[in-house]
C-alpha positions, -999 to +999 in steps of 0.1 A: -790-290+359-784-269+390-797-282+423-819-260+445-798-241+471-817-257+500-810-292+487-772-286+484-748-299+511-745-270+535-712-282+550-679-268+537-671-250+505-683-257+470-654-259+444-675-266+413-666-232+398-629-239+403-633-272+383-652-253+356-625-227+354-598-253+351-618-270+323-622-237+304-585-230+307-577-264+290-599-253+261-578-222+256-601-196+274-582-167+289-596-151+320-593-114+327-565-103+350-563-074+374-546-044+358-521-023+377-525+012+365-497+029+385-499+061+405-494+072+441-519+098+454-525+108+490-541+133+513-539+144+549-561+166+572-542+191+593-556+216+618-562+243+593-570+225+561-561+197+537-529+187+519-532+166+487-502+150+469-496+130+438-467+117+416-465+127+380-458+094+360-483+082+335-477+047+322-489+026+292-482-009+303-444-011+307-438+022+289-436+056+307-460+076+285-457+109+304-431+121+330-450+152+341-487+143+342-509+164+364-530+141+386-546+167+409-578+179+392-598+211+398-633+206+410-641+240+425-621+269+440-623+251+474-622+215+462-596+194+444-594+158+435-565+134+429-571+106+404-556+072+400-565+046+373-571+053+336-560+089+329-589+094+304-615+082+330-601+104+358-600+135+335-635+130+322-651+122+355-636+151+374-642+175+345-678+165+343-684+169+381-665+202+381-689+216+355-719+203+375-706+219+407-701+252+389-737+251+376-748+243+412-728+272+425-744+296+400-779+284+407-776+286+445-752+315+449-733+295+476-698+281+480-701+243+470-699+218+498-674+189+496-702+164+503-720+176+472-689+167+450-686+134+468-722+125+461-720+134+424-688+113+420-699+082+439-733+081+422-717+083+387-691+056+395-716+033+411-739+036+380-711+020+359-703-008+384-665-003+385-661-002+347-649+034+350-613+030+362-612+061+385-599+057+421-601+092+436-589+112+467-611+142+472-602+170+495-618+204+502-626+231+527-662+244+532-682+261+560-680+229+581-641+228+579-617+205+561-629+172+545-610+143+530-626+113+511-615+083+491-639+072+463-634+037+449-641+028+413-673+009+423-687+040+441-679+032+478-663+060+499-642+064+530-640+095+552-607+095+570-580+118+584-553+104+560-558+084+528-539+070+499-548+053+466-530+038+436-505+010+431-480+029+454-505+032+482-490+005+504-457+022+506-474+056+512-497+042+539-466+029+557-453+064+560-488+077+571-491+050+598-457+059+611-458+097+610-494+109+612-507+126+644-538+147+652-537+185+648-506+186+626-493+220+615-492+229+578-455+223+575-457+189+592-486+178+569-468+189+537-437+170+547-457+139+556-476+139+523-444+145+503-426+117+521-456+094+514-455+102+477-418+097+475-422+063+492-445+054+463-422+068+437-392+048+449-410+015+457-436+013+429-426+010+392-460+026+382-452+058+401-423+082+395-410+116+385-420+146+406-441+153+437-471+177+433-487+193+463-520+212+468-527+229+502-564+238+507-574+262+536-602+286+543-580+313+527-577+296+494-554+270+476-517+269+473-506+249+442-470+236+442-462+219+408-437+206+413-432+207+450-402+184+448-382+166+420-366+136+437-358+119+403-338+148+388-310+138+364-276+141+378-260+151+345-270+156+309-248+146+280-244+173+253-228+161+221-210+189+203-206+192+165-172+177+162-182+147+182-211+142+158-186+143+129-165+116+146-197+095+150-206+098+114-170+089+103-169+059+125-179+037+096-148+047+077-123+043+106-119+024+138-139+045+164-126+049+199-157+049+222-137+053+254-120+084+240-153+100+231-167+091+266-137+108+283-142+139+262-179+141+271-172+137+308-146+165+307-171+187+288 
């Protein structure tokens, strides 16, 4: 029996659902938890265009599944989209909208507007009520100038001069809040986005590897993949043939690990 809302006590909060949840937990019911999907993606508007940036780490739970994953997706010649969330969802959603935008361009004979891509993406995500795990940063340049949007998995959007999404977004936003200024030059904007992505790489376990940068202006797109490799290996150990022989013979004699290590360092 549920009382009518008007007959309920209007003062204070109602904690009946909390009691219900505690009771269900005692019966062994497990509630869904928020999933951290990794990634740091970001974008900035400068005086002549847009700079988009992303890291390149793809994770599967605690496992690094891909060290050089491309997270900046092609939508049109003048529009690109960074994706955070489930890799399959971001690939499929951006690919689907990219094909729709191309058909629209062929039908109208005009360069697609950024707002058209935003509308297609947000309508599709809203239709699925957040079950498509795709958090997007969309940037482009059309006849009205540069445009930068964030599109959340539930379909809501933000239109801002600098944006960031993903699990490393808090670290990246700290860099943006400190370093952003109006009417930045291209060099200043690229450095700011690269620094923001690196902040996510070094402060978020779900982000890592390289920094990818796309620069979109009225003259076209510059793709820098990678723009920077802050996690490059300092050295690489190469084991030569006679060291392999020593390793194989270690079961027959006492093997000196420190001696092998010193030989590898000298090599």
